[in-house]
C-alpha positions as CSV (number, residue, x, y, z in Angstrom):
1,M,-50.4,37.7,-3.8
2,S,-51.5,38.9,-0.4
3,D,-50.7,42.4,0.7
4,E,-48.7,41.0,3.7
5,L,-46.5,38.9,1.4
6,K,-46.0,41.8,-1.0
7,K,-44.9,44.0,1.9
8,Y,-42.3,41.5,3.1
9,R,-40.9,41.0,-0.4
10,E,-40.6,44.7,-0.9
11,Q,-38.6,44.9,2.4
12,I,-36.3,42.2,1.2
13,D,-35.8,44.0,-2.2
14,R,-34.8,47.2,-0.3
15,I,-32.4,45.3,1.9
16,D,-30.9,43.5,-1.1
17,D,-30.4,46.9,-2.8
18,E,-28.6,48.1,0.3
19,L,-26.5,44.9,0.6
20,L,-25.4,45.2,-3.0
21,K,-24.1,48.7,-2.4
22,L,-22.3,47.7,0.7
23,F,-20.8,44.6,-0.9
24,N,-19.4,46.7,-3.7
25,Q,-18.2,49.4,-1.2
26,R,-16.4,46.6,0.6
27,A,-14.9,45.3,-2.6
28,G,-13.7,48.7,-3.6
29,I,-11.9,49.1,-0.2
30,A,-10.4,45.6,-0.7
31,Q,-9.0,46.8,-4.1
32,Q,-7.4,49.8,-2.4
33,I,-5.8,47.5,0.1
34,G,-4.4,45.5,-2.8
35,H,-2.8,48.6,-4.2
36,V,-1.3,49.5,-0.8
37,K,0.1,45.9,-0.4
38,G,1.6,46.0,-3.9
39,N,3.3,42.7,-4.4
40,G,2.5,41.5,-0.9
41,A,0.6,38.3,-0.2
42,V,-3.0,38.3,-1.5
43,L,-4.1,36.0,1.3
44,R,-3.7,37.0,5.0
45,P,-4.9,34.0,6.9
46,E,-4.7,35.7,10.3
47,R,-6.8,38.7,9.1
48,E,-9.5,36.4,7.5
49,A,-9.7,34.3,10.7
50,Q,-10.2,37.5,12.7
51,V,-13.0,38.7,10.5
52,L,-14.8,35.3,10.7
53,Q,-14.4,35.1,14.4
54,R,-15.6,38.7,14.9
55,M,-18.7,38.1,12.7
56,K,-19.6,34.9,14.5
57,E,-19.3,36.6,17.9
58,A,-21.4,39.5,16.7
59,N,-24.1,37.3,15.2
60,Q,-27.5,37.5,17.0
61,G,-29.3,35.1,14.6
62,P,-31.5,33.7,13.2
63,L,-28.5,32.8,11.0
64,S,-26.3,30.1,12.5
65,G,-22.6,30.7,13.2
66,Q,-21.7,28.2,10.5
67,G,-24.0,30.1,8.1
68,V,-22.4,33.4,8.9
69,S,-18.9,31.9,8.4
70,A,-19.9,30.5,5.0
71,L,-21.3,33.9,3.9
72,Y,-18.3,35.9,4.9
73,T,-15.9,33.3,3.5
74,E,-17.6,33.8,0.1
75,V,-17.6,37.6,0.5
76,M,-13.8,37.6,1.2
77,S,-13.3,35.2,-1.7
78,Q,-14.9,37.5,-4.2
79,C,-13.1,40.6,-2.8
80,R,-9.8,38.7,-2.8
81,A,-10.2,37.8,-6.4
82,L,-10.3,41.5,-7.4
83,E,-6.7,41.7,-6.2
84,A,-5.3,38.6,-8.0
85,P,-6.6,35.1,-8.9
86,L,-5.8,32.6,-6.1
87,R,-4.7,29.1,-7.3
88,V,-4.9,26.3,-4.8
89,A,-3.6,22.8,-5.5
90,Y,-5.4,19.8,-4.0
91,L,-5.6,16.0,-4.3
92,G,-7.8,15.5,-7.4
93,P,-9.4,14.9,-9.7
94,H,-12.6,17.0,-9.6
95,G,-15.2,15.7,-7.1
96,T,-12.9,14.8,-4.2
97,F,-13.4,15.8,-0.6
98,S,-10.1,17.7,-1.0
99,E,-11.8,19.9,-3.6
100,A,-14.8,20.5,-1.3
101,A,-12.4,21.5,1.4
102,V,-10.7,24.0,-0.9
103,F,-14.0,25.8,-1.6
104,Q,-15.1,25.6,2.1
105,R,-11.9,27.4,3.1
106,F,-11.2,29.8,0.1
107,G,-14.7,30.3,-1.4
108,Q,-15.9,29.8,-5.0
109,A,-13.8,32.6,-6.5
110,T,-10.8,30.3,-6.3
111,E,-9.1,28.4,-9.1
112,G,-8.6,24.8,-7.9
113,V,-5.5,23.0,-9.3
114,P,-6.0,19.2,-9.1
115,A,-2.9,17.0,-8.6
116,D,-2.7,13.3,-8.9
117,T,-0.9,12.7,-5.6
118,I,-0.2,14.5,-2.3
119,D,3.4,14.8,-3.6
120,G,2.0,16.6,-6.6
121,V,0.2,19.2,-4.3
122,F,3.5,20.0,-2.6
123,S,5.3,20.2,-5.9
124,A,2.7,22.6,-7.3
125,V,3.3,25.0,-4.5
126,E,7.1,24.6,-4.5
127,N,7.3,25.4,-8.2
128,E,4.7,28.2,-7.9
129,S,2.2,26.8,-10.3
130,A,-0.2,27.2,-7.3
131,N,-0.2,29.8,-4.6
132,Y,-1.2,27.4,-1.9
133,G,-1.9,23.7,-1.5
134,L,-4.4,21.8,0.6
135,V,-3.6,18.3,1.9
136,P,-5.4,15.8,4.2
137,V,-3.4,15.2,7.4
138,E,-5.8,13.1,9.6
139,N,-9.2,11.6,9.8
140,S,-11.2,11.2,13.0
141,T,-11.9,7.6,12.2
142,E,-8.8,6.4,10.4
143,G,-6.1,8.5,11.9
144,A,-3.1,10.2,10.4
145,I,-2.2,10.5,6.7
146,G,1.4,9.2,6.7
147,R,2.5,10.6,3.4
148,T,1.5,14.2,4.3
149,L,3.5,14.0,7.6
150,D,6.5,12.7,5.7
151,L,6.4,15.5,3.2
152,L,5.9,18.2,5.9
153,L,9.2,16.9,7.5
154,S,11.2,17.0,4.2
155,S,9.6,20.1,2.6
156,N,10.5,23.8,3.2
157,L,6.8,24.8,2.9
158,K,4.9,26.1,5.9
159,I,1.5,25.3,7.3
160,C,-0.6,28.4,6.8
161,G,-4.0,27.1,8.0
162,E,-6.3,24.2,8.6
163,V,-9.7,23.1,7.4
164,L,-12.1,20.7,9.2
165,L,-14.5,19.0,6.7
166,Q,-17.3,16.8,7.9
167,V,-17.2,13.8,5.6
168,H,-20.3,12.0,4.5
169,Q,-19.8,9.0,2.3
170,C,-22.2,7.7,-0.3
171,V,-22.6,4.6,-2.5
172,L,-22.6,5.8,-6.2
173,S,-23.4,3.7,-9.2
174,N,-25.0,3.4,-12.7
175,E,-27.2,0.6,-11.3
176,N,-30.6,1.1,-9.6
177,D,-30.2,-1.2,-6.7
178,L,-27.5,-2.3,-4.2
179,T,-28.3,-6.0,-5.0
180,M,-26.7,-5.5,-8.4
181,I,-23.3,-4.4,-7.1
182,R,-20.5,-6.9,-7.6
183,K,-17.5,-4.6,-7.0
184,V,-16.9,-1.4,-5.0
185,Y,-14.1,1.2,-5.7
186,S,-12.8,3.7,-3.2
187,H,-9.8,5.1,-1.5
188,P,-8.4,3.0,1.4
189,Q,-9.3,5.7,4.0
190,S,-12.9,5.7,2.9
191,F,-13.1,1.9,3.0
192,G,-11.9,2.2,6.6
193,Q,-14.5,4.8,7.5
194,C,-17.3,2.6,6.2
195,Q,-16.3,-0.9,7.1
196,E,-19.3,-1.8,9.3
197,W,-21.8,-0.5,6.7
198,L,-20.1,-2.3,3.8
199,N,-19.9,-5.6,5.8
200,A,-23.6,-5.4,6.5
201,H,-25.0,-4.2,3.2
202,L,-22.4,-5.3,0.5
203,P,-20.6,-8.2,2.2
204,H,-19.9,-10.1,-1.1
205,A,-18.9,-7.2,-3.2
206,E,-15.2,-7.1,-4.1
207,R,-13.4,-4.0,-2.7
208,I,-10.9,-2.4,-5.0
209,T,-8.7,0.5,-3.9
210,A,-8.4,3.7,-6.0
211,S,-6.1,6.7,-5.8
212,S,-9.0,9.0,-4.7
213,N,-12.7,8.8,-4.2
214,A,-13.3,10.8,-7.4
215,D,-11.2,8.4,-9.4
216,A,-13.2,5.6,-7.8
217,A,-16.4,7.3,-9.1
218,R,-14.9,7.7,-12.5
219,M,-14.2,3.9,-12.7
220,A,-17.6,3.0,-11.4
221,A,-19.2,5.2,-14.1
222,E,-17.4,3.3,-16.8
223,E,-18.5,-0.2,-15.6
224,S,-21.7,-2.2,-15.0
225,F,-22.4,-3.8,-11.6
226,A,-19.9,-1.5,-10.0
227,A,-20.1,1.2,-7.4
228,A,-17.9,3.8,-5.6
229,V,-17.8,5.0,-2.1
230,A,-17.4,8.7,-2.5
231,G,-19.0,12.1,-1.7
232,A,-22.2,13.3,-3.2
233,Q,-20.2,15.9,-5.2
234,A,-18.7,13.1,-7.2
235,A,-22.1,11.7,-8.1
236,E,-23.0,15.0,-9.7
237,H,-19.7,15.3,-11.6
238,F,-19.8,11.7,-13.0
239,K,-23.6,11.5,-13.5
240,L,-24.0,8.6,-11.0
241,K,-27.0,7.6,-8.9
242,V,-26.8,7.8,-5.1
243,L,-27.8,4.4,-3.9
244,A,-27.1,5.1,-0.2
245,Q,-26.1,8.2,1.8
246,N,-24.2,8.8,5.0
247,I,-22.7,5.3,5.2
248,E,-19.8,6.3,7.4
249,D,-19.6,4.3,10.6
250,D,-19.3,7.4,12.8
251,A,-21.7,10.3,12.1
252,R,-19.0,12.7,13.3
253,N,-16.5,11.6,10.7
254,T,-14.3,14.5,10.0
255,T,-11.1,15.0,7.9
256,R,-8.6,17.7,8.9
257,F,-6.7,19.4,6.0
258,L,-3.7,21.7,6.1
259,V,-3.1,24.7,3.9
260,I,0.5,24.8,2.8
261,G,2.5,27.6,1.3
262,K,5.7,29.7,1.4
263,Q,4.2,32.3,3.8
264,E,4.8,32.9,7.5
265,V,1.5,33.7,9.1
266,A,1.2,36.3,11.8
267,A,-0.7,35.8,15.0
268,S,-4.5,36.0,14.8
269,G,-5.2,35.7,18.6
270,K,-6.4,32.2,18.4
271,D,-3.7,30.1,16.9
272,K,-2.0,26.7,16.7
273,T,1.6,25.8,16.2
274,S,2.7,22.5,14.6
275,L,6.3,21.1,15.0
276,V,8.2,17.9,14.5
277,M,11.0,16.7,16.8
278,S,13.1,13.8,17.8
279,A,14.6,12.7,21.1
280,A,18.2,11.9,21.9
281,N,18.9,8.2,22.3
282,R,19.0,8.0,26.2
283,P,16.6,6.9,28.9
284,G,13.8,9.4,29.7
285,A,14.5,11.5,26.5
286,V,10.9,11.5,25.3
287,H,9.6,12.5,28.7
288,D,12.1,15.4,28.7
289,L,10.7,16.7,25.4
290,L,7.4,17.4,27.1
291,V,8.9,19.2,30.1
292,P,9.4,22.6,28.4
293,L,5.7,22.6,27.3
294,A,4.5,21.9,30.9
295,R,7.0,24.3,32.4
296,N,5.7,27.2,30.2
297,A,2.0,26.2,30.5
298,V,1.7,25.4,26.8
299,S,-1.1,23.0,26.0
300,M,-0.4,20.1,23.6
301,T,-3.4,19.1,21.5
302,K,-1.7,16.3,19.4
303,L,1.2,13.9,19.7
304,E,1.9,11.5,16.8
305,S,4.9,9.3,16.2
306,R,6.2,8.4,12.8
307,P,9.2,6.4,11.5
308,S,12.0,8.9,10.8
309,R,13.2,6.9,7.7
310,T,16.8,7.7,8.8
311,G,17.4,4.5,10.7
312,L,15.8,1.3,11.9
313,W,13.3,1.9,14.8
314,E,14.0,5.6,14.9
315,Y,11.0,7.9,15.2
316,V,10.1,11.5,15.0
317,F,7.2,13.1,16.9
318,Y,4.6,15.4,15.4
319,V,3.2,17.8,17.9
320,D,0.4,20.5,17.8
321,I,0.4,23.1,20.6
322,E,-1.9,26.0,21.4
323,G,-0.7,29.4,20.6
324,H,1.5,31.2,18.0
325,Q,5.3,30.7,17.9
326,S,5.6,34.5,18.6
327,D,3.7,34.2,21.8
328,A,6.0,34.6,24.8
329,K,5.1,31.2,26.4
330,V,5.4,29.3,23.1
331,A,8.6,31.0,22.2
332,A,10.1,30.2,25.5
333,A,9.0,26.5,25.3
334,L,10.4,26.2,21.7
335,A,13.8,27.7,22.8
336,Q,14.1,25.2,25.6
337,L,13.1,22.3,23.3
338,K,15.8,23.2,20.9
339,Q,18.4,22.9,23.6
340,I,17.4,19.3,24.6
341,A,15.9,17.7,21.5
342,A,18.0,16.0,18.9
343,F,16.0,17.7,16.2
344,V,13.2,20.4,16.1
345,K,11.4,21.8,13.1
346,V,8.6,24.3,13.4
347,L,6.1,23.5,10.6
348,G,4.1,26.6,11.0
349,S,1.9,28.7,13.2
350,Y,-1.6,29.4,11.9
351,P,-5.2,30.3,12.9
352,V,-7.3,27.5,14.5
353,A,-10.1,26.4,12.1
354,V,-13.1,28.6,12.6
């Protein structure tokens, strides 16, 4: 070993020793905060968002902002676990993109609770077998997840946060070559995200829908001449070979997930509010719903219509706006909306994904 390399390694060792002391010092303070809070919420989404934003703004490199965010997410996860275990329900089984989103948001010191359906995620939080749930709400390629929107309308749970997960699809199989594949399993959303690739490379393979990508991988692992479209994490879990990577038609393919819970989240300084509303049955009613937002200079970032399931051709509108419901402009706009809309329900205010 050269003297120069030895010198650098000794510097790293000294820094690691100091980091370990500081990590434990931080963990000790987190424990004291837990004692002060008593039976209060273990997770404070607004505080964690503020920490991540502050660290990214203070970062001078060479670490990337994304790398800093990942590091501090894990630090907070380990410190949070000293207060109490955090159980988060997600659309299972193990190996799904939903599971990956759980650990991206909450860190590895989190107990994932797999559910068979999106309904099961909501139920787990409602009956308190999980502290929070994480559900997919929209994909940049395939659009909104209707079942999640319907359950947000009918449930008393609140949106406590959001996660943006870049989704890379793979072809997984026991076989050694794509030419041997006769059938492909996957979730309908994933089939939609990879249509062009599948048409070009597996045009004659039968496409069979599964309840999740991980379940597709499980079925492919049990059969010959079969494959699954799923994430790389499913290949590791089900001992499958990766025959093709990054087969999504759009390289920017991203799924947005929502964190749901029973908790009202305080303002973090960079927030989003989600609501659902319906218009009165009269000419110009939908236009009138947008007037309070414009009048109070509140920016709308999403507008999605969905059948209300209360009558034929009746719709509700899902809206995302910038700001927290406690902000003066947002509060004024919501108050005016409630005076003119047939129905308004605030689904939650929460930090924008960092």
